[in-house]
N, C-alpha and C positions, 0 to 999 in steps of 0.2 A: 268299411276302415280294414286298414291292412295291418298285414305282420309281418311285411318289408324293413330288415335293417340299414339304416343309414348311415354312411360316413363322410363328413362334412371334413376335408382335408385342408387347411389354406394356408399359404405364407403370407406374411403382411408387416412389411416395416414402416406402415406409416398410419394404417388401421382402415385403408380400404378395402380389400380383402378380405377382414376378419369382418366388416359391416355386410360384404357381401356376402360369406359365411352363413351369420345372424340371421340376415332374410332369408337365405336356404333353409334353415334351420326351423323359421319359423312356415315356411310356404309347408313343407313335409309333415309337421307335425301338424297343423292342418289337415290333412288327410290320413291320419292317423300313422303314422312311420314312428318307430324309435328311429330317435338320433342322436349322434355324438359329435360334437364340433372339434376337431382336435389340430392342432398347429402344427408346422413340418418345421422340426429342432432347428434352432441356430447356430452358422454354423458361422460368423462375420466374428470376429475377433470385437470385446467387449469394447474394445476403442476406440474402435467404427462407429458401435451404435453411442457411445456417448459423446461424440462429435458432432451427433447430426441431434439435436434436440428433439423433432417430434418423431424421431425413430425412439431414442431414448424413454420419450413419453410414453408412447408406447408397447413398448417392450416388458416395462414397468406396469403398466394395464393390465395386461393381460398375461402376467404370471401362474397366474390359478388355472388357466387354460392349459389342458391336458397337452402334452405332446405324442403323437401317431407312434403308432405300433406297428409291427406286420402283424403282429395280435389281430388287430383292429383288421386290419382288410381281410382276413380269415373272417371274422366276426361280420362285416357287413354283406347285405345283397348287394348295395348300390352304393356308389361315390362319388360326391359330388367335389373337383380338382377347383381350387380358386389362386390365383398367382398373380402378381404384376409380370410384364415382359422386362425380359431383360436381354435387350439387341433382339427383339423377335424369337426369342427361344425363354424356355422355363428357367427360372431362377437358379442360381447353383443348387441353393438350398435344400429345394422342393427336386433336384436332379441328384443328389446325394444321397434323397431318402429313396427313390425310386430306384438308385442301384442297390438296394440294399433287397432288393425285394426276387433275388435271380432264386432261391431255394424255394421259395413259394410258387414261382412261375414253374421252376422244373417238377413241382409235381404236382402242377396241373389245379392251383388251390386258388389261382385268380382266373381264371376260364371261368365264359359267362357271366362276370361281374357286371353290373350295368353299370357304366361311367358317362358324368355329364362334366363339361367345365367353362368354366369362368375368367375371363384377366381386366388388364389394368393396365394403362397407360398416359404421359400425361401432354398426350396431344391425339389428336381423333384416329390418325394415320400412323399410329406407334408401335403397331409389330401385335396389337391384340390379336386379331387375329390367330397370323401365327405361330402366335404361343399355345393357344387353344389347336390348333392344326398338331405342334411338336409333342403337343400332353395326348393327342387322340394315338400318332402314330407309336408312342410307346404302349397304351392299350392296346394297340392292336398284336403285338406280341404278347400282352398279357391270354389274348384269345377272349377279350372282353368286348361287349356291345355295347354300343357308344348310345346314345341317346340325346343327340343333340337336339335343342329345341325347336331349328327351323323355323317357320310362321304358323308355327296351328295354334298362333293367340295372338290377337291384338294389340297385348302389353309389347309384344316385339319391335310393333313399327317407334313407339316412341321412347324406348329404348334405344334408339338410332339402327335397329332393322342390323344385328347380327342375326343368323344362322347358326354359327355353331357352337355358339354360348355368350350369354350373355358378356358384353364387353363394356367396360366404360373408361370416360374421360377425367384426371382429377386434374382440379387447377392450380393456381400456383397457393393459393390459399388452402390445399387438400382436401376439396370441398369437391365430392360427384358433381357433374355437369348433367348429365341425362337423368331423367326421369325412367330409372329402372327397378328399384322394388319392386311393381306386380310380375316385372320379365321374367328377377329371380326367382319370384315365388311359384312361376307357374312352369319356370324349367325345374325346379324343386319336386315340384307333384306330377310332373311328368316322367322326369328319372323315376320315382317311386314307383307312379302306374307300369311303366316300361316292367322296372324289377318284379312288379305282380305278377305281370304276365307269366315273365320267365320263370318264376318259383312255379306257379299252376300248372308250368306247360312240364316240370322237370317231376313234378308227382306223380 
């Protein structure tokens, strides 16, 4: 068992990335990690949310999920991000949160955090890989250690074969097309394992 503390930080308007976050939570707990599932603060106006039934339903259903804070980043040994693509990059809500991390970065509080990422889009080539890589670019500035899943488990192939991080396609009914639960759990376990190695190396 491990003593790694993992923050699973997600943004979701329809529930897909919340589901990915929940699977990551389950996978990390299977190897003994202490996990917090945290949502990125919503910055869209309420009128926009209420104009889309699925968005409104998910917003209401997840009101009790705590919002991520800078203190959570300090607390965590490892972080998994999960977010949909927006024109091949991060959603503005997630970027707005990352933009508040300058103080932690300046004081070296984000150095050697072990990070990994997941993403979603409405078609197979909708920018999922670019979104994950854009997140990793921010993490390079933190001095974080990227724990990409690569092809370290057979579940990656069933999930669509994205070595950068689990990514999914969402159909018109809002359902995930690929079989990714096992891949997400493996990615979470791998992230926790790498974080455990880093912690032991720093002792």
